[in-house]
C-alpha positions, 0 to 999 in steps of 0.5 A, a space after each residue: 412143252 412138258 415131256 410126253 409122260 408128264 403131259 399124259 400124267 396131267 390127263 390122269 393117264 387116260 385117253 379120251 378119244 379113239 386116237 391120239 397124235 404124238 408129235 416129236 418136235 424139238 428136244 425139251 428145253 431147246 429152242 426151234 432155232 437151236 434144234 434146227 441148227 443142231 440137226 442140220 443137214 438131217 442125215 443122221 441121228 445127232 443125239 438119241 433122246 431115250 426119254 422121248 423114245 421110252 415115253 413114245 413106246 409106252 404111250 403107243 403100247 397103252 393106246 394099242 392095248 386100249 384098242 385106240 389108234 396112235 399117230 406118231 409124227 416125227 420131225 427132223 429136229 427131234 433127233 436129227 433124222 426123222 426116218 431113223 427115229 421112226 425106225 428106232 421106235 418101230 424096233 423098240 415096239 417090236 422088241 416090247 411086243 416079242 417080250 410081251 411088255 
């Protein structure tokens, strides 16, 4: 799959439903098996994915700004530990909100 930003650009950067689901699964250009092996035992962030995080935060901010719901599903395969990735995204959203971005 293309990056989140590229997928959104292919939709002319418009949301058409009252909610959107963002699925953060395997890193770009990495197979399921390679991502699984890289992430095991899922206890820590094995590699931050700044583009994925930035795209997620930007899209969530746009959705909220349009009064739409955003559901972000994070898999351990994305960065190695889904709860830590979710916490990092939450922190980034709070920082963006406090700066009005």
